[in-house]
N, C-alpha and C positions, 0 to 999 in steps of 0.2 A: 189631087197630086201629091199633096203634104200629106192626105190620110192612106193612098200606098204608098208614099215614100216611109212613113211612121211604122208600116207594118210590116218593110222588111225589114230598117235598123231596128225594129225590136227582138226580132230572132240574135239568138245567144250562140256563139261555134261551141263544138263541142269542148277545146281547150280553155275561153272563160268557164264553163258550166263544170268543169273538172276542179277548176282553182277557186272558185266559186265554195265547193263542196269540200275546202279544205281551211276553209276560213274560223277561225273560232269565236261563237257568237259573245265571250266572255271578254273581263280585261284580262290577258294574260300576267301570271305573278312576277313578273320581272319589271313589268312596265309601273308597277304603284312606288318599289323600291327605287328605279331613276326619273317620276315625273313626280312633280306638287300636286300633293293630293288636299282638290278646292270640290269635296263630296260636301263636304259642310256646308258649302257659301251657300245662300240664295241666289241661284240661276235660273232661267227662266226663258221659255223662247218666246217670238212675236212672228205669226206668221198669217197668211189667209186663212180662214176657216176650215178649208179642203188638203192644206197642206197634208204630202208623208211627208217629205225629204227635210228634215228640222236641220238643215245645216249649220247654226249660227245663233249664239244666246245671248242674253246677258245678265248683269250684276250689278251692283253698285250695296256699298256699304259707308258708313258715317265714318269716321275717325275722331278721337279723341281730342283733335285741334281743329274743330270743324271745317275739316277738306274730308273729299269723295276718293275715294277707291272705283273706279267706274272699266269693267268687264265686258269684253268682247270675245266669245266663246267662239271656235271654228270646229269644227267637226276634223278630227286628224284623220284625212284619205289615204294620206301619203303613206303612212303604218301598214295599210293594208293592197296597194295596187305599189309595187316595187316597179321600177322602169325596168323595158325594154319587157314586161313578162305579158303572158295575151290579156290580161284587164287591161294594162296601161297601153296596148297594142289597140285593142279593141275601141279603147274612148279618146284613143286618138282621133279613130276617123268620124268619131260621133261629132267629136269636136266641142258641144256644148249640149244641156236636155234641149227636150222643146216640145214647149206647150200650145196645146192645139187649142179647139174650143169644146172638143167630149171627153180627150185625152191627156197624155202627157209621154213622151217616149224618154226618161231617165241616160244620162251619159251613162253611168257606171247601171251594173242591175240592179234590180231591188233587194236582194238580201242586203247589198251597201248601201242604196242613198234612202234605202225608208229602213233599213232595219239596223244593222252592225254603225252604220255611220250614218247614222240621224240621232239628233239631240230628245230622243223619244223622254219625256216625264220619268223618274223612278227610276232609272237604270244607269251604270254605272260607263260612262263614255272617252272615247282616250279623241285626245282636245289638243289646239294650239290655240292660247290666252293670251291678250296684251289688253294689259291692265296701266290707266291712265290713273294716278294721284291729283283731286283736281278741286279750287275754293271752287266754293258756291256762286263765283263769278263767270267762272268755266277755265279757270287759267291753270295751264297744266306744268305741275311742278315737279314729276315723276313720274317716269315712263319703266313701262317691264312688262318683256315678253317672255314664253317659254309653254314647253310641251307639259299638257296639265291632263287629268284624268277628274271626270266634272260630274255629278249628278242633274238635272235639273230640276225642280220645284213641282209636280204633276198639279202644273203651271209656273343756276348750276344744277343741267339736267343730270340723274345719272343714270345709266342705263345695268337691268344685270339680265342674264338669258338661263333661262331655269326650264324646267320639265317640270307637267300639271297631270294629276286625274278632275274629271269633272263628272259633274250626277246635276241634272236637272231636275228643277223642284217644280212646274209645272209648266205647261201649255196654254199658252193664251194667243186669241187670235186678236186681231188688226180692235174688232169692233169693242173686243172684252177690254181690250189695254184702254181705248177709246172711254169705254166705259168708267173707270178707272180717275183716267185724268179729269172731266167733267165730274166729278166726286160722289158716283155711285159705287155700289157696292159689288163685289165678283160676283155675287149669287150664288149657281149652282158649280164652278170653276173648283175642278179638283185638286187639292194643295197635298203636297207630301205633308208625313204626319209630326215630323220636326218645324214646320214652317207654319202660314196660318196669311188665310189671304188676306188680313188687314194689311201683312207687313208688305205680301205682292203690290197689293194697291199704295201703300206709301212708297214702292218704290221705284212706282212707274212714276207716280209723280212727280217725286224728284231727280228721275233722270228727262222728265218731261221738261221741266225747268231748266236745266245743267244745255240740257238743246236749243229749247231759245238762246239762250246768251249763246253758243257754239254759234249761232246759226247766226246768228244778229252782230258776230264778230267777224264771221267769213262774209256780211253782204260789204260791213262796213269798210274789210281792203278790199274790194272789187270783187265781190264772185256775182255771177249771172245767175238768176232764178229763173229758171223755163217749167212752167204748172200747165200739167194736160190733161183735158178728159178722156176715161177708159172705158170702152164699151163691154157690161160684163153682159156674158148669155143665160136663160134658165132653160132648163133641158129638163123634156118628158123620159119616163122611164126608159124611152128606148136610144135615147144620148141625143133626140132631135130639135134644134134651138125650138122652146115655145114664144119666148119674150125676151126684148133686149133692155136696158138700159146704162143710164151714165153712171160711174163713179168718179170722186175725186179724192186727190188724198189729206184724210185728216189729221190729226195733231197727233196721232200712234203713231201714221205711216212717216210721217216727219220724223219724226223723235227717233227711232230705229235707222233712217237713213243718215241722221248729223249725227248719230252718233257712233254707224259702225263706221261712217266714213271718215270719218275725223283720226278716229284709234286706228284703222286698218291702213289707213294711208299713210301712218309711220311703219308699220310692216315695210308695206311696198317698197319707201324709203334705204331701210335699214337692208335690203336685199337685189 
């Protein structure tokens, strides 16, 4: 039943295909003028190895006073999907992306979910960013939120609201992030020429330390922890399951969850 449903909803209407064909695959010049430029920041994604839709990224930068600027950068899908357009109506019908064992059915067409709205390494993307300035103990002393342009690495609270550009510098899997946390080198991970794998390794370890501080504070304040194992299937060339095993969250999973949840909850409260 899910497979037949997936085949049905994966079809795009003519109106949606026409709208997708008009989408620019580069950042419009106007956006450089009205957004904050974060393309030189060391921004990286951490996702499952097979992920194609990289919708959020992380960054961390040490300040001279000993604090850190910790950023979560989310693809600015709203720039491309305007209210009551064919894309918007189609996405509302789907409601969410569906992940099956053999395949996924994205809420948005692959041109958006896997390309122009995916924070792929080394390419400029429109994003919405939330940046917290934190002490090494995880205490937040300043918050910033706004639209950006980013480029991810191939790998008394004052609130200001502005706009940004982002470029991802690197694409990491959870396994690779865990490798860095465990003190090992990233090895074959491709990193943008202006950055280094050693710098990414350092960023991951510092983020993990901060995430532990944030998590400890949440539980001290009465948060409840729910952990469970997940089934992971191995497929053959025809997409048939041939083996399965249990997976559990490691430090890399928890790091991403804690940092994203703490920072994005602020954005939720703003709106």
